[in-house]
N, C-alpha and C positions, 0 to 999 in steps of 0.2 A: 411421887413418880410411880412407886410400886402399885398404888391404888389405881392410877390411870391405866397402867399396863394390864392390870387384872380386869378392869372394866372393858377395855378394848378386846382382850382375849375372849371375854364372855360374849360380847357383841358378835365377834367373828364366829364363835362356835354356834351361837343361836341362829345367826343369819345363814350360815352354811347348812345347819340342820334343816331349817325351813326350806332353803333352796333345793337341797337334795330331796327332801320330802315332796316338794312341788314337782320335781322331775319324775320321781318314782310313782307318785299318785296318778300321773297322767299316762303312764306307760301302757296300762291295759287298754285304754281308750284309743291309743295311737298305734298299737302293735300291728294291726292289720294294714294300716296305711303305710307304715314303714316297710312292711314286707313287700310292698309294690314298688318301692324306690330302690334304685341301684346304688351301689356304694359311691359311684361318681356323683350322682345327684345329691346324695346325703352329705358327702364331703364338701361338694361345691356350695351347697346351701348353708352349711355351718360356717365355711370360710366367708361367705357373703355376710352372714350375721356378724361375725367378728369384725369385718370391715365397717359395718354399720355402727356397731358399738364403739369402735375406735373413732369414727367420725363424731359420735355423740360426745366422747371425751374431749376431742379437739374443739368442738363447739363451746363446751363449758370452759375449757382452758383459755379460749380466745376472749370470752367474757371476763374472766378473772384478770387476764393481762390488760384488757382495756380499762378495768376498774382499778388497776394499779398493783396487781399481784402476779407477775409473771412466774411461771413454774417450769422446771425442767420436765422433759417428757416423762421420765420414769416416776418422778414425784407426783405429777398430775395423774398418771395412770393409776397409781396406788390409791390416792385419795378418792378418785372418781369411781373406779371399778369396785374396790372393796366397800366403799360407802353405798354404792348402788345395791349391794346385796341386802341392805336394810329394807328394800321394798318387799321382800318376801316375808318379813316379820309383820304380823297384824298391826295396823296403825300406819299412817302415811308420813310420819315425821322422822322416822329412823334414818333414811338416807341423808336428809339435811343435817341432822344432829351428828351423824358419823363424819360427814364431810367437814363440818365446822370444827369438830374435835381434832381430826387429823390435820386440818389446815393450820391449826394453831402451831404445830411443830415447824411450820414453814413461814411463820410470821403473818399469816392471813387473818385480819380482824374478822370476828364473827359476823358482823353486819355485812361485810363484803362477801363472805362465803354464802350467807343466806340469800343475798341479792343475786349472785350468780346462779345459785340453785333454782330459785323461783323464775328467773328469766328464761331458763331453758325450756320451760313448758309453753309459754306463748310463742316462742320461736318455733318449736316443734309443731305447735298447733297451726300457726300461720302458714308455714311452708308445707305441712302435710295437707292442709286444705287446698293449697295451690296445686299440689300434685294430683289430688283427687279430682279437682275441677278440670284439669287438663286431660286426664286419662279416662274418666268414667262416663260422662254424659252421653257421648256418641255411641260407645260400644255397649255399655251396660243398660242404657235406656230405662225401661219401666222397672227393672229389678232394683234400682237404687233410688227411684223417684221419691220414696218415703223419707229419704234423707236430704232432700233438696233444701230444706230449711237451713242446713249448715252453710249454704252460700251466704246467708245473711251475716255470718260471723267473719267472712273474709275482710270486708272493709273495716269492721270493728277492730279486728286483731291487727290489721295493717296500721291503723291509726294509733292503736295502743303501743305499737313497737317504735313509734317515733321517739328519739332520744329525749326530747323535751317532756313528753308524757311520762316515759319510764322514769326519768330522774325526778319528776314531780311526785309521782306515786311513791317512789322509794323514800324521798325526803319526808313526805307526809307520814309514812309508816314509821320511820325512825323517830320522828317527833312524838308520835303517839306512844311509842315504846320508851320514850325518854332516853334515846340513844344518840350519840353524836352523828352528824351527817357524814356521808361518804367523802373521803378525801378527794376522790376523782370521780366526776360524773361519767356516765356511759356516753360514748360518742357514736356518730353515725357509722364510722368505719367499723367499730366494734360490733354493731348490730349486723352490718352487711357481711362481715367475715363469718360471724356466727351463723347467719342464715345460709351462707354458702356451704359450710360444713354440714348443716342440717339437710340440705338438699342432696349432698353426697351420700349422707346416711340413708335418706329415702330411696335413692337409686340402688344402694346395696341391699336394702330390705326387699325392694322389688325383685332383684335378681334371686334372692333367697327364696321368695315365694314362687317365682316363675319356675325354678328348678323342681320344687315340690309339685307344682301343678302339672308340669311336664311328665313327671314320673307317674302321676295319677291318671294320665291319659289325654291331656289337653296340650296340643302343640300349636305352633304358628304365631305370627305377630300379635294377633288379637289376645291370645292367652297371656303373652308377655306383658302387653300394655295393661290389661286388666289386673294382672298381679301387682303391678306398681300402684295402681289406684286402690285396689282392694286392701292392701296392707295399710296405706295411708289413711283411708277412710275408717278402717277398723280401729286404728290407734286413736284418731281424733274423736270418734264416738266414745271409745273407752275413757278418754280423758274428760269429755264433757259430762258423761254419766259417772261422776266421781263416787256415787253411792255404791258402785260395784267395785270390790277390791281389785286393783290392777286392771280394771276394765273387763273382768271375768264375765263371760256370757255375752255381754254387749258386743265385744269385738268379734266373737265368733259368728254371731248372727249377721253382722254387717259384712264380714268377709264372705260368708256363704252367699249373701244376696249379690255382692259385686261379682262373684265368680260364676253366677248362674248361667250366663250365656255360653260358657265353655265347659262347665262340669255339672253333672247331675247332683242332686242334693247330697246323697251319701258321700260321693267323692269330694264335694266342696267342704263338707263337715270334716272329713279326714284331713284335707289340706289345712283347714284352720287349726285343728288340734295338733297336727304335726308341726306347723309353724310355731305355735306357742311353745311346744316342748323344745324345739331346736333353739329358740331364742333364750329359753331358760338355761339350756346347756351352755350357750354362748356366754351368758352372764357369769356362770361358774368358772368357765375356762379363762375369761378375761381377768377375773378377780385373782385366780390362782397364779396366772402368769405374771400379772402386775405385782402381786405380793412377793413372789420369788425374785423377780428382777430388782425390786426395791431393796430386798435384804442383801442381794449381791452388791448393789451399789453402795449401801451403807458399810458393808465390810471393806470394800475397796477404799472408801473415804477414811475409815478408821485405821487402816494398816500403817500409814506413815506415822500416825500418832503413837501406835503401839511400839513400832520399831524405835522411835525416838525415846 
């Protein structure tokens, strides 16, 4: 137990270190952009990001519940948000490993944790592409035409998210790894609930970017609608181009292209960089709040035992 605690503490310190470094290293590039934003816009944008991240946690929690591992809100928040800090550590496996390790404390089998983790990505991709398709073609026009090939992924992802397909892929993967099959398969209701939370998250991310865009000089309905599509398009491209760590570079280029009808290039670049930094701050805030809340809950649970 002592070794496990030491490993977890080391992971948390390393992840926090990389997370803080990610924020600090971007500050010089975004300082001018932030100077143009009011405190109301900055605060509102961060609050919207926190709402989007919360929706992401609830999406993951819905998947785990459907697979047979319901979690209390506080426990799910700690596992998800603290585990997500692993994405700032070089290498793409750390969030999954962290969630699997912390999930063991709550009786979640590792294959189930891994399945829920991997399922979040196609759900985000499918719903994100839907948001981009609905919001960008008419308003963005030629500026995003180079990304039209993403439309080909919409039917592919939609078919891949059918429970029969998902369960078949998971069962095949577990057989290859010589692991026992999942006790409960994913259901259609689980997929739909998760997609619903993902769409709520995309809406919150859109509000976040719209506030940044407004502060940089673009107002009106067109700027708001484009902000929703720009963030979704940027995330989807960042995911598709997995060779770029956390979508770095690819996301910014896509976001600048999508915002071209309402912002000039320097302002659009500032919006993309400010957005990335605010999301990074949101990750740190969520992990910190979830960790503190979890410690308080654990102390409350242990008090009766101590008194006895």
